Each structure stands twice: as C-alpha cells, then as structure tokens.
N, C-alpha and C positions, 0 to 999 in steps of 0.2 A: 553325571546322570541328571542331577537337579537342573544344571544349566541347559541341557538339552530339552528337558521337560518345559522349562520356563520359555525357551525360544519357540518351541512348538505352540505353547499357549498363546504367546504374543502373535505369532503368525496366524493362528486361528482367529484371535480377536480382530486382527487387521481385515480379515475377509468380511467381517460383518459391518465395516464402515469404509470399505475401500473406494466406493464411488462417491463419497461425500467430498465436496469441493468448496474451496473458498473462492470468493469473488472480490476483486479490488474495487472499492468505491471512491478512489481518489484521495486527496485531490491530485490533479496533474499539474500542480504548481511546483516547479522543480525544487530539489534540495541541493545540498552542498556537493560541488565537484571540484577536485583539486588536480586533475590531470586531463589533458586532451591531446589528440593527435589527428593528423590528416593524411590524405593519400595524394601524392603529387600528380599522378596520371589521371585521377578522377577528382576534379576540383570541388565537386559538391559532397564528397564523402569524407566524414569525420567520425572520430570515436571519442567517447567521454568515459571517464572512470569516476563514478560518484563514491561518496564516503560511506554509503550504507546500502547502495542499490545496484552495485555491479557494473559491468561494462555495457555500454549502449552504442548504437551506430545510427547515423543518418546518411542517406545517399541522395538527399534532395535539399541540401543547403540548410538543414535544420528545421524543415517543415514538419517532419515526422521523425520519430526515434523508435528503435526496437532493441530490446535486450538480447545480448549475446551470451551472457555468462550463466544464466539460470540453468540448473541441472549439471553444471560442471564445476563451478567454483564453490569452495567450502568457506570462503569468507567474502562478504559483499563489499568490503572496504578496498578501494583501489588506490594505489600509490603512484603508478607510472605505466604508461603504454608506449611501446616502441614498434614501429613498423619498418620492415625492410622494404625500402622504396623500389628496388629493382624487381621485386616480386611481392606486392602488398598483400598477398594472401598470407604471408608469414608475419605473425604478430606475437610479440612478447608482452606479458602483463605482469607487473609486480603488485601483489596485494598488500594492503596496509597503508592508509593515507598518511601523508607527511604533515598534515595539519594537527598538531599536537594538542587538541582540546581534551577536556576531561572525559568526553564521551567518545573518544577516538576508538574505532574498532580495529583490533589487531588483525593483521593479515595472516595468511597460511602458506605463503611462498610465492613461486613464480609459475605461470601458466603460459602455454604456447599453442598457437593455432597455425595450421598449415593450409587452411581453406577459408580465409577471410573471416574467421569467427564463427563458422557454422559448428565447429566441434573444437574442443580444447583438451590438452593434456597437461597434468600437473608435472612440472619438471624439476621440482626440488626447492630447497631453502625454506622448509616449512616452519622453521623457528626464527626466521629473519625479522619477525615482528612487523615493523613499518618499513616500507621501501620508498626511498626518495627519488630514485631515477633508475631507468633501464635504457641502455644504449646498445644498438645493434650495429655491427661493423658495416659500413656502407657498401662494401664489395663482397662480404662473406656472411651469409645469415647464420652460419654455424657459430660465429664468434659474437659473444654478447657480454656486456658488463652489468652488474647490479650494484647499486649503492644501498646497503642495508643500514637503516637507522637503528634497528634493533627493537626489542620489546619496550614499549613506552613506560612501563611502571616498575621495572626492576632491572638490575644488571643482567646481561646475558652475553655469552661468547659469540653469538652469531651475528655480530656487528661487523661493519667494514665493507670493503669492496670485493666482489666476487667476479670471477670470469669463467665462461665456458668456451670451449673450441669445438664442441660436438653437438651444438644445438640444445644444450641443457641436460644431456645425459649425465654429465659430470660437472662439478663446479670446484674451482680452486679459490681459496680465500687469498687474494693477492695483496691486500693491504688491511692490517688490523692494528688498532691502537690499544684498546682495552675493552672490558666488558661494560663500560659506561659511555664509550665514545663510538659513534657509528658514522657512516658516510651518508650524506644527505643530498649530494648532486654529483653529476658526471657530465662531461663534455668531451667529445673528440675534437681535435684540431680539424678544421674543415678540409685541409689539404693533405693531412698525413695522419692516418688512423693509428699509427704507433704512438702518437702524442695523445695522452689522455690526461685530463684534469679531473680532480675531485675535491670535494670539501668535506672535512670531518667536523663533527658536532657532538659535543657533550650535552645530552638531552634526556630528561626524565621528568615524569609527572608524579606528584603525590596528590592526595585528595585536597590537601591544604595549600599547595604551592605548585609552581612549575619551574623547573630548573633548566635554563637555557645558557650554556657556556661555562667556561672555567679558565683559570689563569694559565696562559701559555699552552692550553690544550686545544686541539682542533686547528683549523686553518686550511690553507690551500695547498694541495699536493699535485705534483706532476710526474708523469711517467713518459719517457721517451722510447721505451722498448716494449710497448704493448702491454704494460701492467706488470712486467716482471720486477722491476725496481721502481721506487718512488722517492721523490725528494720534496721536502716541505719548502714552500716558497714564502719568504717573509719580507723581501725588500720592498719597503714602502707601505707594508701593511701593518695594522696594529699587532703588537707583540705581547701585550698583557692579557687582559680578559678578552676572550673571543667567543662569540656565540654562533648563531646560525649563519650560514653563508650560502648564497646562490650564485651560480656562474652562468655566463652567456658568451657565445661566440657568433661570428658572422662569416658566411662564405665570401662576403664582399672584401673582407680583410682578415685573412687567417692569422695574422699576427696580433689581432686585437683580442683581448680577453677582459671581460667585465667581471667584477666580484662585488656583490652587495653584501656588506659585512655588519653583523650585529657587534657593536662594541660600545664601551662607556662613553658618554658625553659626546664631544665633538669628534671623536674618532670613528663613530659609527656612521656608515653611509656607503656611497658608491665609489669604488675604486676601479682604475682602468690600467691595463697593461698593453703596451704596444710592441712588446717583445716576447710574446708567448708565455707570459707569467714570470719571466725572470726578474722583472721590477714592476712596481705599481705606483701610480700617482693618485692622490685623493682628488675626487671630482666634485662630489656634492653630498651634503647632509641635509637636504631639503626635508622639512617636516613632512611626515607622511610616508616617506620611503621605507621607514622601518617601524611602522605601526605594528604593535604586537608581533615581534619577529618570530617567536615560536610557532606562530600560526601562519604568518605570511612569508616575508623575505623571498620575493620572486622577481627576477629580472629576465628580460629576453631582448635579443637584438635582431633588427631587420636583416634577413639574409641577402638583400641587394644593396644595403646602405648601412655600414657599420656605425655611422653616427646616429642612426635612428634607434632609440632604446625605449623599451616599455617597462614600467614598474608596476607591480600588482600588490596592493595592500588594501586597507580599507577603501581607498580610491584607486582609480586606474590612471596612471600618468604616462605621458609620452614626452621624450626629449628628442629634438632634431639636431643637437650639437654635441653628441657624445656624452650626454648626461649632465651638462653644466646648467641648463635651464629646462624647466618642466612645465607642461601644461596638462591640466586635468581633463580627461575625456569621460564623457557620460556613457554609462553602460546600464542595461535594464535593472541591474542589482549591484549593490556594493559588496565589499569583502571579496577581493579578487585574488585568484591563485595561480592561473596558468593561461598560456596563450600558444597557439600554433599557427604560424604564418605560412601561407603558401609561398614557396620559394620562387615561383615564376610571376605570380601576381600577388604583390604584397598588400594590395588593398583588400584581399580575401583572407580572412582568419576566423578562427573560433576561439572564444574566450570563456574561461571558467570562473565561477564565483559562488558565493553561498546560495544563490537563487537558481543555480543550474548552469547551463551553457547557453551561449548566444553566438550567432554567426553574423558576420558582416561581409558584404561584397563591395563596400565603398569606403573602406578605411575607418569605419566606426561612425559614420553619419547616421546610419540606420542599422537595426539589429533584428534578428529573428526572435521569435517568442520563447519565453521560458514556461509558458502554460501548456506545454505538450510533453512534459517529462514526469513520469510517475515515480519520483524519487524523494518524496517528502519525508522529512525526519520529524517524527511526532513523539512528544514526551509521554503522552497518556491518552486514554480514551474515556469519555464520559458520554452518556446517552440521556436523551430526554424521554418524556413519556407521552408525547404526542403520536399521532397516526398520520403518515408513517414516522417512525422515530428518526432523529438526527444524531450524528456523532460529532463530538467536540474535542479539540486538543489544542495545544500550543505547538506551532510548526516552527522549528529551529530556523532563525534568521529570516523570518517572515512575521506573520501575525498569528493570533489565535484563528482557528478556522472551524466552521461547522458545515457539514455536508449531509445530505439526506441519504437514508438507507435505500430508498427508491424514490423516483420523482414524485414530488408532492403536487406538482401542477406542471403545466407546459411552460417552458422557458425558451424564448426565441434564441437566446445566446447558447443554448445547450447546457450540458452539466456545469459549465463555468458560471452560468447564470443563477445557480443555486448557492454558490459559495458565499459564506458570511464571515466577516471578522466580528467577533463578539466580545470586544473589550480586551483588557490585558494586553499581552504582547506575545512574542515568540515562545516564552517559556511555558505559558499556561500555568496551572490548568484553567480550563473554562468549564464551569460546573452549572448546568441549567437547574433552575429551581423546580423541584417536584411540583406537578400540578399547574405550573405557569411557565411554559418554555420560552415565553417572551423575555423573562428575567434570567440573566446569566451572572453568576458570581465568578469574577476573573482575577487572575494574578499576573503581575508583570514584575518579576524580579524583586518579589517581596512587597509589591504595592497592590492593595486590594481595591477592586472596583466593582460596581454594580451596573451592568449593561442592560439597557432596555431596547429590544429590537424594534419596538414600535416608534421610538423617537431617534434611535441611532446614537443616543447619548449614554456616556458611562460616567456615573457619579463616583468620585474618588474618595476612599476612606482608608488612608494608610495608617497602620498601626505605628505610632511613634512619629510619623510624617518626616522621616529622615532619609536623605539620599545615602544609600549604602555604598556607592562607589567611592573608591580611593581610601577607605578607612582601614586601619588595623582592626581586626575583629574584636580585640579585647577592649577597644574604646567605644564600641557600639552598645547602646542600651538594649537594642533588640537585633539579634543576629539572624537576618533572613537570608536564606539561600536564594539563588535565582529561581529555582523551581520550588517555590514554597507551596505547600499543600493548601488546598481549600476543600473542606468537606461539609456536606449538608447532613444534618441529622436525619436518619431514616424514620425517626419518630415525630419530627416537627420540621417542616420545611422552612420555618422562619429562624431556626437555630443553625448558625453557620460557624464552623471552626476554621482557624487560620493559625499557622505556627511559625514562630521564630525558634529560639531555644525554650520558649514557653508556649503553652497552649492558650490561644486567644479565642474568645467566644463572643458573638454578637447575636442579638435577637431582634434587632431593628435595622437590618441591612447595612450594618457598619457604622451607623451614626455614633454608637457607643460600643466600646469593647471592654470586656472583663477578662483579666488574666486568671486562669483557673488552675495553674500549675506552677511549681518551681522550675528551675532549669532542669530539664530531663535529658541532658546530653552528658557525655563524659568530660567535655570542656578541659582537656588537657592543656596546661599553659604553653607548652612548647609547640602546640599546633596553632596557637592564636597569633599568627604572624602575617606581616604584609607579604602578599603573594608576589612571586616573580623575583628570581635571583639567579646569578649574582649580578646581572647586568640591568635587566629591564623589569621595572615594576609593572604588575598587571593585576589590578584589584577591581574586578567587576562583580563580585559576589559569588562567582562560580566556585571559588576556593574557600568560601567561609565554611569552615569544617563542622564545628559543633552546633548544628541546627537540627530541628525536628523535620524529618524528610517524609514521614508517613503518618497519617492519623485515620482511624476508622472507628465508628461506633457500632457496637453489636446491633444487627437488625432484630435480635430477639429480646434484648434487654436494654432498656433506656438507661443512659448513665454509665454503661460499661464501655469505656473508651480505651482504645489501644493506640499507642504511639511508638514510633521508632525513629532513632536519630541517625544522621549520616556519619556518626563516629561510633556506632555500635549498640548503645543501650536500647532496650525495649522496656516500656512501662505500661501499666494498666491501671485504671481507676474503676472501681465498682460502685462508687457513690457520686458520680457526676462531677468529679474533679476535686472533691473535698480532700481525698487522700490518694496518693499514687504509690505504686510499688514497682521496684525495679525487678523484672522478671526475665532479664536477659538469659538465654539458654546457657547452662553450663557446657563447657567444651567449645563454645563458639569463640574463635580467636578474636581479640579486641580490634576495634577500629573500623569494622566493615560498615557499609551503607545499608541501612534497613530500607530496602526499596519498596516492600510491600508487606502489609499485615492484612490478613483476610479473616475477620471473624466469621465463624461458621453460620450459615443461615439455617442450619438444622439442629444444632445442639448448643445450649448455653455453656460458656466456659471453653469451648473449642475454638481454636484459631490456628492459622498457618502464617508463617513468616519467611520471606525470602530475603536473603542478605547477599549483597554484591561486594566481593572483596578483590576483584581483579585490579583495582586501582592501587592496591597494596601488594600486588604481585602474586596474589593467591587466586588461582583460576578454578578452584573447585566450586562445584554447585552446593549451595547452602539453602535448603528448605527444611524448616522445623514445623513440627505439629505439637500442640498442646491440647489436652482435654480437661484441664483443671485450672484455667485462668493463668497459665504461665508458671504454676508451681513446679511443673516438670515438663520437659520437652523431649521429643524424639527427632533425631535427624533422619529425614526420609529420602535423602539423596546422598548415598555413600559413595557414588562414582561407579558402583557395580550393579545397581538395580535398574539400569535403563538409561539414565541421563549420564553421558560420558563425564569423566572426571575433569575435563578441561572445558566444560560448558558452563560458564558462570550463569546463575539464575537471576532474573530481573523481577519476575512477578509470578504469583500463584493465585488461582481462584478455585473455590469449591462450587460445583454446579448447584444452583439454587433449587433445581428440580430433581436432583438425584444425589442423595448423600453419599459421600465417598468418592464421587467422580471428580477428579482434579485435573486442572489445566496448568501447565507451567511454561512460562515464557523465558527462554534463555538467550544468550548472546547469539547463538547460531540456529535458533529454531524453536518449534513448539513440541511439547510432550504432553502425554495423557496418562493418567492413572485411573484404573477402574476399581482399585482396592484400597483407597485412602492412603496412597503413597507407598505401599509395600513394593510395588513394582511400577515402572514407567515404560512407556513405549512411544516411539516417534509418532507424532500426529501431524506431520509436515503436509501430507496430502499434496496439493498443487502449490503450496506456498513457496516463494522464493526464500533462499537463505538470507536472513537479515534478523537483527535483534528484535525480539518481541518485547516492547516496552510496557504494554499494559493489556489486560484481558477483562472483558465483561461478558456475562451471559445474561441475555435479556430477551424475553418472549421467546425462549427456546432457540435463539440464535447466538452463535459464538462470535464475538466481536473482538478485533484485535487492532492495536496500534503498533507501528514499527518504526525503527530508527533508519529509515531509508526507502521504504516502499509504500508509505501511506496507510490507509485504513483497509482492513479486510473483514469480510462477514462470511461465515458458514451459515447458510440458511437452514433452519429446522434440524437440530441435532437429536431429534427423537430416536434415531437408530442407536445413538451412544446410550441414551437413557434406558433403552429396552434391550440392550445386548444380552444381559443375563437370561432374560425370558426367551429371546430368540435362540440362544445356544442350547437351552433346555428343552426346545421343541423338536420333536421328531418329525421331520418333514418340512414343507414350506411354511414360512412365517410371514404374516402381514402385520406391519407395525401399526400401532395406534396412530392415526394421522394427527397432525397439528391442525387445529381449526383455522379456517381461512377467511379472509375479508375480500369483499367485492370491490377491489381497487380498480380504478381506470387510470392507466398511465402508459406512456410510450416506452416499451422495453427496447433492448438492443441485444447484440450478439455477444457470445462469450469472449470474443476477441477484443471487445471494446473496453476502454477504461475511461471512466468507471463503467462497470457492467451492472445493468439493471435487468434482472431476469423477468420473465413473464409472470404477470399476476396469476395466481391459481393455487391449486392444491397439490402438494407433493405426497404421492403415495409410495411408500417404501416397502419392499418385500424381499425376502431372502429365499433363494432356491438352493437346496442341497444337490449333491451329485445324483445322477440317475433319473433326471426328469425327462420324459419323453412326450412328444406331441405338443399341442398348443397350450399357451398360457393365456388365460382370459381375464379381463378386468371389466367389471360392470359398476356403474354408479346408479344408485336407486334412491328415489326420493322418499319422503315420509309416508306417502300413500302406496308405496310398493311399485310405482311406475319406474321402468328403466329409463334413466335420463340419457345414458351413453354407454356404449360397449366397445371394447377394443380387444384385439387378439394379437398374439406374438407375431403373426405373419404380416401385419400391417407395418409399413415403413413410417418413420416419423417424418414430419414436415415442418418447415419453418418458412413462412412466406410473408412478405411485406407488400402492401398495395397502397397506392395513393390515387384517388380519383381527382383528376385535374379540374373537372367542372365543378366539383363540390369542396375540394380541399380536404375531403375525409381521408384519414389515414387509418389503415387496418393492418394488423399483424396476427396471423394465425400460427399456432404452434400445436402440434401434437407429437409428443415424444414416443419413442418405440417401446413396445412391451417386450422386455428382454426375457429370453428363455434359457440363458446359460446359467450354470451354477454361480452363486454369489449374490451380493447385494445389488438391487436395482432400484432406481428412483424414477417413477412414472409421473409426469407433470400433466395434470388435468387443468384445462383453462377455465373451469367452472361454466362451461357452456353446453347447451343442448346442441344437437346436430343442426347445421345449417342447411340450406336448400341443396337438393340433388343437382348434380352437374355431370354431363357426359365426359368431362375431363376428370378422371378419378383423383388426380392430385388436388383439384379444387372442390370436389364433392363434399358436401356436409360441413363445410368451413363457415365461419362467421355466423354461428347460431346465437340465440340470445343467452345472456348470462342467467344462470338459475336464480330464483328468488332466495333471499335469506331463509334459512330453515335447517332442519336436521336431515342428514343424508347418510347413506351407507355405502361403503365400498366393499365389493366382492371380488376375491381372487380365486380363480378356478385353475387347479393344477391336477393333471391326471385324474380328472373326474371328481376331485374333492374341492369343496368350496369353503373358504374362510372369510369371515365378514368382520368389519370394524366400522363403528359409527363415528361421525364427525359432524361439525356444524359449519355452515357457511353464514357469515355475519355481514351486516351492512357496514359501509364505511362509517366509522364513528364520527366523522366530521359532518355527516348529513344532519341537517336541522329541520328542513321543511318537506322531507320525503318520507313517507310512511311505508310500512310493510305492504299495506293494501295497494299503494301506488306502484310499488315494484312488481307486485303480483300482476297487476293489470298491464304493466309494461310487458312482462314476460308473455302473458297470454296473447296480447295483440301481435307481438313479434312472431310467436309460434304460428299464428294464423297466416301471417304474411309468408313465412317460410313454407308452410304447406301449399299455399297458392303458387308461390314461385317455383316450387318443385314441380307441380303439375304442369305449369306453363312450360318450363324448361324441358320436361319429358315430351310434351307435344312438339316443341321445336326440334328436338332430336328426331322424333318420328317423322316429322315433315322432311327433314334432310334425307332420312333413310328412304322415304317414299320417293323423293325427287331422284335419288340415285338409281332407284329401280326403274323409273320411267325415262331416264336419260337416253336409253338406247331404243326407245319405242317411238317411231316416227308417225304413229297414227294420229288422226285428228282428235280422237277421244283423249289420247295421252297428252296431246298439246294443250287441250282445254283444262285438263286436270292439272297440268303443270302451272298454268296461268292462275288457277285457283289457289294452288299451293304456294305459289310466289306471293299472292295477295295476303294469304293468312300469315305467312312467314313474316312479311313486311310489317304486319301489325304487332308481331311478337318481338322481333329482334331489330335492333338499331342497324341501319345500313352503315357499311363501311365508309370511312371518310372523316374529314375534319368537322367537328361541331355539327354533327347530324342530330336530328330530333330524336330524343330518347324514346324508345317504344316500350311495350308493356313490361318485358323482363327488366329492362333498365329502370323503369319507373318503380317497379316493386323493390329492386335492389336499393334504390334511392330512399324510398320510404323506410325500409328496413334499417339502412344506415343511419338515418336521422334519429332512430330510436335506440341506437346502440352506443351512442357516444357518452351518455351520462345516466345516472340513476334519476328517474323522473316518472311522474304520472303522464301518460300520453295526452297530448292536447286534442281538442275537439277536431282540429283540422286533420290530425293523423287518422282518427277514426273515419272521418268523412272521406279522406282520400282512399283509405282501404276500401270502403264501400263503393267508391267510384271506380276504382281499378277492378274490383270484383264484378261490377256491372259490365265493364269493358270485356272482361274474360267471358262472361255469360254470352254476350253478343258474338264474340269470335268463336266460342266453342260450339255455337249452334250450327256453324258451317262445317264442323269436323266430319260429320257423316257423309257430306258431299265429297269429301276427299279420302274416303275409306279409312278414317281413323276414328276409333271409338273408345269408349271408356274401358272395355274389356282389355284391349291391347295395353292400356296404361295402368292396369291394376286398379280400376275404379277411381282414379285420381284425375281424370280428364276434366271433370266438371266439379266445382267446389260446392 
C-alpha cells in the first residue's frame, strides 16, 4: 500500500513540472566514437556509435547528423554497429564501447532496428557489459554474432561469443573461456559465412591500473561450422603473454587474415595469415601500431585490395604492401578507433576517433567536419557571473571550452564563433573568477594555470612543477590526478584551492602555494603501482589512485572546507585547514571515488556526498547526507527510494533557492528529490540518456554537464521551487515569475543545437481538471495600463523575417495559452502590441519592448483572476543608456505603431473600396478608382524589385531602426517621425473624396 501511495505521489509531482524542458547549448564539437558503419547501396549514408551519445546517422556524407537512439537505448555507450547490406533497414547495435578507459560507460545489451533506425527493440544480452563486435550473416539477417568483452570492472559470466538464428529472440553462448576473458572482435570469411574468426581478451580495469592480457590466455579462434565448434590458432602467433587482438579480412583475398596482437616486446605487432588463420607470419611492429592497446588496437583491410591495410591508434596509418611499410595519414583529430570503407568505391570511407567522425570521398585527402556532432564528453560544469552567463568545462580529448547560455552578441560564424578555449586542457576544470570572468583558473592533468581572455595567455603555476607522466605514484611528491580539482572560495575570489593528496591554497593567482593539509587519502601501498599490466605500461595520471578528487568550501561558513578522495575518505576542516577530521560515512565500503561533496547553502554543518564505486564492480548508488559536519551520515539512496540500485551516482546538488530540493546525476540520467532525499523521482524530461557529470543551479536555471551530449540548461525552475504551494492550492495556480532582462539576441528553434530560446518572460501556470471556457493572460504595467492580453483561443506563432534592403532581422514569437489540465509555460516576448495588419498572422507583431520596471501578470480562469508581480530589468551590460532613454524609446515607437496601424487600416479600406467599384463601369466609379489608386500608391510600395518604399514601408523602417538596441532615439528619428506624420496628414485630407472617413476606422484615420 505504501509503494502505491508513493507511486501516486510521484506521478502527481510529475504533473506539476511535466512541461519543463532542457535545451542543449553545445558545443557541437564531436566527442569520442569507437564504431562506424555504412550502407553500400547509399554511398552517402553512414552510422556512428559514440561512447556517451548513442547512435547517429548521416545521409549527406557527414554534412549533418541526427540521433537515432534517444528514447530507445538505456545506455548511450556504443560498441558495434552491423548493417544487413541486402536490406539496410535491418541494423544491429551492441552497446558498451570497447575503448577500456576509466570513464567507459557500460552497455545494456543489443538493440535491433527493422526500419533504418527509426525505432529500436532491445533483443537481449543486458549483462554483456562492453561489446567489441557485432556481425550479421551476409545472406540471412536472422543470424548474427556478438563478441562480448564483458563488464569492464569485475568478473562476469556474460563474456564470450554469442549467436542468434532468430533475429535476436534467443541467444546461444557459442564460445566461453572464463568470467575474466571475453571476445573483442569477430569476422566472417568473406566467401564462406560458416568460417568465423574471433579474438579472446583478458581485460579488466581497476581505479589504479588497467589489466590487458594474460599468460597463454586469449588469442585467435576459428570456427568452420558457423560457431558450433572453435579451435584456437597459434601457429606463428605469440604463445606467452597475449593481450588485445583485432582482426581484419578482405573480399579481395578471402584467404588473407590480419591480426594486430598486443604482446611483450618484439612479439607485439601485425601478423598475417594467407591460409585462413591456419598459420601466421610476423609482418611489422612499427612504433605506433600498438599505442595504448587496451584503448586502440584496430586494423582494417581494403575490400578491393588485400594489401592495403589501415591501422588506427594515436595516429592513423596506411600500408600498401600488406603491412610491411606504413605511412601516416592526417585526420581532423587523433586517437583513432574505427573505419568503414565502401566496398565499391574504396576512396569513400568514414573514420572514427576521439574527436568524433569524419568522412572522406577522396581517400583521406580531405575530410568532413567534426563540428557538427553534439557528442561532447564534459567532465564538469562551472558558470561565471556575467550577463548572460557562460558555461565552462574540460572536454575529453579536446580543450577546455566555454560557451554562452544565450548569444552575448552577433557572431558571423554562428554558435561556433562563441567557443572559447580557456586554458588548461581536456581534463579541466576551468573555473572563472567570481566578479571577473576574464580570468579563468584552469587545470590540465594536475597543472594549474591562470588564463586571461583579454590577452589569450595562460600563466603557468604548477604545484611542484613535476611532469606526472610515467611515474610510479609512490615516487611522486605530489600525486595529481588528471582531473585535479580547482575551487575558488565563495568568500574570497582571490583564494583558490587545488589538490593533490594534499590541499594547496594560493591567494596570489598561483605565484605562491601553501599546503594546508596532510595526506587526506587512504594511500594504500598496494594501490601505488605503475599502471598497465601485465604487458603494456600506461601511466598518464588517470590511474593515480590516492588523490583528492573533490573540494568545496561552505558558502555559509568561511574556513569550513570539505574534501573527498578518489580512494574513499572524506575529510572536513572547520578552522581553515589548521585541523582536519576524517568523517567518512560508516557503512560506506572502502575505496570509492568521492565525486561530489555539496555543502548546503541553507544550513551550516549540512552537506551531501556522492560516491562512485562502479570502477570497483559496485554499481549501487551512494549519496549520503550529514547535518552535523560529518559526525553522522544517512544514506539517502538505498536502491528502493527512486534511484535504481544499478544507477551509480556521480553528483548531487541542493537547490540554493529551495532547501531540501536535491538534484542527482547518475550514470544513466537525472533524478530529483523534493524532500531532502527521502524519495527520488526521475527528472529526465527531454534529456537523452547519458551520464550527468556535474550540476549547477544558477539564477534559477538548472545547468548540467554530460559525458557524451555536451551542456544542457533548464531555464527557470521556479515551478520546482513552488510545487508545494501549487499542490496545496485549490484551483488554478499562477507561479511567481522569474524576473527578466531586456536582452537583444538572435534566437533559434528548438530543433537547433545549440538552442537559444527567445528572450522574454516565462509565465508558468497550473490548471486542474474541470476547467471550462477561455483562459486569459494579461500583462499590466505599474500604472495599471494593460500592456498585452492573450486568450487560449489564440494560436502561437513563430516567424522570422529579414529585410534585404536594410539587413534587419526580426523574429516574433507568441506561445499558445494552453487550457488543458496540467502545467503550462507561456512565453511573453516583453513587447507591446505591434501595428495592426489585415493578415491576422502578422497583426500586432514586432511591437516595442517594454521599459524596465515593475509589472504584473494576471491569469483569468472561469472568471477568477490570479495575479503575480515581476520586474523587467535593463541589460546589466548597459553603461550609457538610462531608464529615461529607454522610456523615450518606447514612447516614440508606440507613436509610430499607432500611426502605422492607422495607415494600414486605411490601405485595407482602400482595397475593400476598390473591390466594391471593380464591377461599376460608370465614369464616376472610374474617377474614384483613379483617386483610390493614387492614394494607395502613396501608402503601399508597388510590387517589383527595388521599388521606392512608400509610407507604410517608411514607418516600418523607422520603427525597425529603433527596435534593434536599447538607446535614446536620435534627433533624426524624431524629425523623421514628424515628417512622416506630415505626409500622412496630406494624404488623409483626400480620404473624404474617396468616401473613407475616421468613423469607419474607429477614429484612427487621422493622427
């Protein structure tokens, strides 16, 4: 009964914020992709599988991409894509990327589409973890094989090779070695689908190391009976330590089989078989073919020439002589993973790397862009305090990046023109200085820098000034992780914290550092090892285990500083670092990564901690709460109170405007608690499934970073803040609006990425069941004058116009007034009505923006009116424009609108009169028509190219001149208005002669 009541309450809560949406603000600079595929019969059609952004498709050679997996896949990590070429609408996708990084996202099995990716069905293997390959029988789409690497962080039985003969309804495990050895690749013999090759791999990650390979375990296997039986092939291959292996075949020579093998020393490299794997010969161990083999190890052969081979690792290599000699090819980005070559035109292929995907039509001489893929992997989000605010992060395999929340100015290059690299590097963080957004404190793999946007220079102040690469961690004085925290004190923008195993503090921008803590990590000696075993050493700082991973100072109490380590401990100081206390929650298993500690902005001593343990094979969500400085903690995610038990948690934030409202970012989505963690409910809204790496709440906006889909913003979360009040109201409820700024920028549509919404005021209201009749909204100014009114019978509009003669751009938006039960958001553009127009869809658009001041919104439902006050504020960036200036601007534009309306009404009446006389052949009618034509010619511009603009067009031109910016109208504007008014007076004196008078126009014919 209790569960039913809870479910009903959550469903009720959801109704109060159901229409709230997130918008993606970019960047569209691609993220990591480890699998690609193409369609033979449609040469420009390709698919890509990103490591955190799902499946995407292009049908125009990489000019544009659109997502296919959103709404269907429960994991965004893609390991393999296979297309049945005889009917390319049939697609198999295995989830879980084979790039075994520490931040790899586990898959959730295999998906299948029968309609080219329009819809998908989950067809099994939910516990396969990572999937290295999927192959579809070339003549029977019901038969497919899957190479399951397995769970990356723990042993599991779901490893090996699987086969289906009924399109995925059932799967048989046809090859299994052990719970630590999985299958990483598959190939059919090009001329005989009963011959199948696979590679087995011992692979596992720990937070402090990566395990790739084992002695005598793994290797190349072959089946000659469609997977029923398998035989390990060893002739000519390494027989001792064997690691990751990738295979390649070519239709040009079905006897040829390539194997790129991770092995110790000179044994590692490319091997070639000319007898279908029965025996191999060593070909090459060129430096670079086996860079970071756990992450790369990729080989592919040209389908029309078996001697042409491509190798993908840190660099992209090509051999034209069967792998003996190699030449590096340039790609738009390094760190290469996959390639699909068109079998009829081998100069056409798609290639995947850590920057996304790129298509070539000329064998790699030129490539398509990677700046059209919204798959950025971001480690965190920081925001500055300028207007509009900007978002900052480190983007994996790229640079730090800053993007605006809305356009700060016009950029000829479009949204890409706003992107800024702000010091540091891919890891971030990049933390803007409060009060001075030109200064950014950035990190690059433990290296601290101070970046100045004005000069483009980054001053370097590394703590210890030691290159951390290649070291055993126990030999380092300072153990910095790649993603080392940078935190600016909320009490002093000149106080900056940076952490190794110690807390370091600077008050002079890094020139000098003081160490204010002892080692605050667990520092277990058996974890302080050189990473990469048993074959390939890999020491980049990513596996430095005992480091401080999170630091935050209480916004309420200066000197109360919380830190968390990536090996488990949580410490707090209450005296500015003089003393530290270990306050790790009892009951928390050892060794987890403290990803986030959020000191409460409402209550001293209160804090939340999110601990990530899936890298230790523990997939449970761990969020703890303390209200006594860590003396005691309560686990507020027990796997049964809303966040599923297999959704690891990455971050948690308490809303600064509403105590007890919490947001939790997990590996597979976003959750919300309205009661301080007692219960959680999904808050995914329109977000794609992807890890939420960080959360900020700023100016009542909810801001997210993700590991695969860039930044997202939910504008104005006031309905979440006021949900209790709304639920306790009997009848309609009008939410207190968030005050708005008079911004001028070019918005775009919801389908755009990044999406910039129209500037204006969001009015949220909730309607219960049983509402009848119209719903009305009025905006009233401080004097009681109605500025604008709308009703539920009006349809919303969204129009864009550009005047070629002036290059003025206009966008008018009026959202609909909804009358159905539930939450509604009405967007007011802060404008008075524009001029009347006989075309109802254009009427009253493009009026002047209201002056800064206090206003009131009125919601009328079933005869009852509810009011809320709000303020419209000037753009904070304005320096030389006063309130009086803007009021004068509004007043003049309103006068222009009134005159323009009068003239347009006369023009409409003239047309009506001319239609009446069109069938009258009398001389009197003829003379009257001549007069009507003359008057009309003075009002409306004649049709044709570059005709002289007449009165209506001139009024619109003058109005447009005054709409583009906040300003005091110039003398010429007033003079021109008087001139046009005089022209109207002259023209209107002739109206009586053509039987049109003021009475017919409601007294507006003459101004």
